[in-house]
C-alpha positions, 0 to 999 in steps of 0.5 A, a space after each residue: 527392579 526399576 528404571 533407574 537400576 541397571 545392575 546389582 551385586 550378589 551378596 548372598 547365596 542361601 542355596 547351592 547347586 543340587 539343593 532342592 527349593 520350594 516355590 518362593 524360597 530365596 535363591 539369590 540375594 541382590 543388593 542395588 543402589 537403593 535396596 536389597 532384592 530377594 530373588 525367589 524360586 518361581 516353583 519347586 525344583 532342584 538348583 542346577 546352576 547359579 550363574 554367579 558368585 558372591 560379590 559378582 555384579 549382574 545386569 538387570 535381565 540377565 539369568 541368575 539360576 536354573 532349576 530342574 522342576 522335575 527333580 524329586 524333593 531330596 528328603 532321603 539325604 537327611 535320613 542317611 546322615 544320622 546312620 553314618 554318624 554312629 558308625 564313625 563314632 564306633 571307630 574312634 572308641 576302639 582306636 583311642 584305647 592304645 594311644 593313652 598307654 603310649 601317652 602315659 608312658 611318654 608322660 613318665 619321662 617328664 619327671 626329670 624336668 623338675 630339676 629345672 627350678 634353677 631356670 625360674 628366674 629366666 621364666 620370670 623375666 619373660 612375663 614382662 614382654 607378654 604384658 606389653 603384647 596384651 595392649 596390642 590386642 585392643 588395636 585390632 583393625 578390620 575391613 569390610 567392603 562397602 555395600 552398594 547402598 552405602 556407596 550410593 548414599 555416600 555419593 549422593 550426600 557428597 553431590 548435595 554438598 558439592 552442587 548445592 549452596 547449602 545453608 541451615 536455619 533453625 527454629 524451636 517449637 513448643 510441643 506442649 499443645 500437640 502432646 496434650 492433643 495426642 494424649 486426649 484423642 489417641 485412644 479414639 483415633 486408634 479405635 476409629 482408624 486402626 492405627 496409632 496417632 503419632 507426632 509425625 503425621 502432624 509434622 507432615 501435614 504442617 510441612 505440606 501446608 507450609 510447602 503450599 504457602 512457600 512454593 520455592 521450597 517445593 521447587 527444584 533447579 533443572 541444571 540441564 536447562 537452567 530452569 526452575 521446576 515448581 511442583 503443584 503436588 507434595 511428595 514427602 520423603 520420610 526416613 524409616 529404619 530398616 535392618 540394612 539402615 535408614 531408607 526413605 520411602 515417599 508419601 505421595 500427594 500429602 496435600 490430599 491426605 488426612 492424619 489417618 492416611 499419613 499414619 497408615 502409610 508410615 506404618 505400612 512402610 515401617 512394616 515393609 522396611 522390617 520385612 525387607 519388602 520395600 520396593 524401589 517405587 516406594 522410594 522413588 521421587 519425593 519433593 521434600 524430606 523430613 528426617 527425625 533424629 530425635 528418635 535417637 536422642 539428637 538435640 540439634 543437627 544440620 541435615 543434608 539435602 536429599 538430592 535432587 530436592 531443594 530442602 530437608 526438615 530436621 526434627 530433634 528430641 523434645 526436652 523440657 526447657 525454661 521458657 519465658 511466657 508473654 506475661 514474663 513468667 519462666 515456665 518449663 515447657 517441652 521444646 524441640 529444635 527444628 532445622 531446615 537445610 536448603 539450597 540457597 541457589 534457589 531459596 532465599 533466606 526470607 523464604 526459608 525462615 518464613 517456611 520454617 516459622 510457619 511449621 513451628 507455629 502450626 506445631 505450637 498451635 495445632 488448631 492452625 492446621 484445622 483452620 488452614 492458617 
């Protein structure tokens, strides 16, 4: 499960002892600090024993279940159940006939109660308390155990705040030219590369170019040796939605990737996230992170650094806003706020602002990426 993972928690047992499973059927579902792992049957057989229960913590390498591969498929069990049901249905039909008579006879005595109309006033006084209890139904609380992944995320985010000297700087960029470029070439791009042209590839390439211009953003502090480690490669982590929450797979060596390479890798990771097949290696490492809160409508925010990285770029929603042009005219333009949270222990304000401004300029005029300026 990866060198950094030493244990996992059993969160689901789709089958139990005695059940027959086919090859590749899920027998145990484990949740680690980073991802859920489906443990599948290597071949068909009957489950003899499962070494654990839900919420048990198991170590990497320990046995999880045993199979009897010589056992035949249990198909007859499904055919026996229906034959038993009709027999059980016949019994209740004969038995219920007598009770109704007794019940109707017992129902006859109730007539006397009608004389109770004298008590209505007491019954009318009871409704008020019932009305007072109704609102309490809206104050129900429920508790759910935190998953290992959520616990790990909470720990890492708090570490980022406690260890780093985090500071956020902002810029805004005009998305108009990029939107026009995408609209003009998206069909040809899809036809040639087999993947849709999105905005993320442009931001990844812009961030990659800016990382090479300002190496400190791509560096990291080694707290054990008090050294600064400068990376000559760019591994960019990109947030992707999955059924269990946001995951952050890594695009490796983006300095060598084309727009199509970036889009293909993002599409692949997105598909893996939906299917729950992301591997730990897909999310290991990373020298810089891009988080796109704009897909949820976020106008502005301050992202938290993904340790041990030193900075993170936050993208936000594109909104039409009035902008003053160089000629002094006020026009409506599609604008986006960009946020860069960085570790001030390593990165100075000048470097952070220069880096973020470089990204904004490349988005304002995508031609800068082509000309490498």
